[in-house]
C-alpha positions as CSV (number, residue, x, y, z in Angstrom):
1,M,-0.1,-0.1,0.1
2,A,1.4,3.2,-1.4
3,A,1.9,5.8,1.8
4,S,0.8,8.5,-0.4
5,R,-2.6,6.9,-0.7
6,L,-3.0,6.6,3.0
7,D,-1.8,10.2,3.6
8,D,-4.6,11.1,1.0
9,W,-7.0,9.3,3.1
10,E,-5.6,10.9,6.7
11,S,-6.3,14.3,4.8
12,S,-9.9,13.4,4.0
13,V,-10.6,12.0,7.6
14,T,-9.3,15.4,8.9
15,A,-11.4,17.8,6.4
16,Y,-14.3,15.6,7.6
17,A,-13.6,16.1,11.3
18,R,-13.4,20.0,10.6
19,A,-16.7,20.0,8.4
20,A,-18.4,17.8,11.2
21,R,-18.8,20.9,13.2
22,Y,-20.5,22.5,10.4
23,R,-22.4,20.3,8.3
24,P,-26.1,18.8,9.0
25,A,-25.6,15.5,10.3
26,D,-27.4,13.7,7.5
27,E,-25.5,15.6,5.0
28,L,-22.2,14.4,6.8
29,L,-23.5,11.0,7.1
30,D,-24.2,10.5,3.4
31,A,-20.8,11.7,2.6
32,L,-19.1,9.4,5.3
33,L,-20.8,6.1,3.9
34,P,-19.4,5.7,0.8
35,D,-15.9,6.5,2.0
36,I,-15.9,4.2,5.1
37,S,-16.7,1.5,2.5
38,D,-13.5,2.5,0.3
39,L,-11.7,2.2,3.4
40,R,-13.0,-1.1,4.4
41,M,-11.7,-2.3,1.1
42,L,-8.7,-1.1,1.8
43,L,-8.0,-3.8,4.6
44,D,-8.1,-6.5,1.7
45,D,-5.0,-5.0,0.4
46,R,-1.5,-6.3,1.2
47,H,-0.1,-4.3,4.4
48,T,3.0,-3.9,6.1
49,A,2.7,-3.6,10.0
50,T,2.8,0.5,9.5
51,S,0.0,0.7,6.6
52,L,-2.2,-1.8,8.5
53,R,-2.2,0.1,11.8
54,Q,-2.6,3.6,10.1
55,T,-5.7,2.2,7.9
56,T,-7.2,0.7,11.3
57,R,-6.9,4.0,12.6
58,L,-8.4,5.7,9.7
59,I,-11.6,3.1,9.7
60,A,-11.8,3.8,13.8
61,Q,-11.7,7.7,13.1
62,M,-14.4,7.6,10.2
63,A,-16.3,5.3,12.6
64,G,-16.3,7.5,15.5
65,L,-17.4,10.4,13.0
66,I,-20.4,8.3,11.7
67,S,-21.1,7.7,15.2
68,L,-20.9,11.9,16.1
69,S,-23.1,12.4,12.9
70,L,-25.9,9.8,14.3
71,L,-25.8,11.4,17.8
72,K,-25.4,15.2,16.9
73,P,-28.5,16.7,18.6
74,T,-30.5,19.1,16.4
75,P,-29.5,22.9,17.1
76,I,-32.2,24.6,19.2
77,W,-32.6,27.2,16.3
78,R,-33.8,24.5,13.8
79,L,-36.4,23.1,16.4
80,G,-39.0,26.5,15.4
81,D,-41.4,27.7,17.6
82,G,-43.3,24.5,18.7
83,A,-40.3,23.7,21.1
84,A,-39.5,26.9,22.6
85,P,-41.0,27.5,25.8
86,R,-43.8,30.2,25.8
87,A,-43.3,33.5,28.0
């Protein structure tokens, strides 16, 4: 496995982590799922111990981002007047 390929994935995961703060959860999840599937297929390739460790770490980080997107609460300003207490 080429180190540059894993470095590209590293950059992608970092970009997703930054985007997780601002992108809506459903939009982020739609972007993450195909990429984690591609990362999963990388595990079928031959690896050195270092590249296997890096690939496993990348998949774990993506899994964490997917978990965050599934658990991300809806901001209060999106709930509308129905959820806000009446004065």
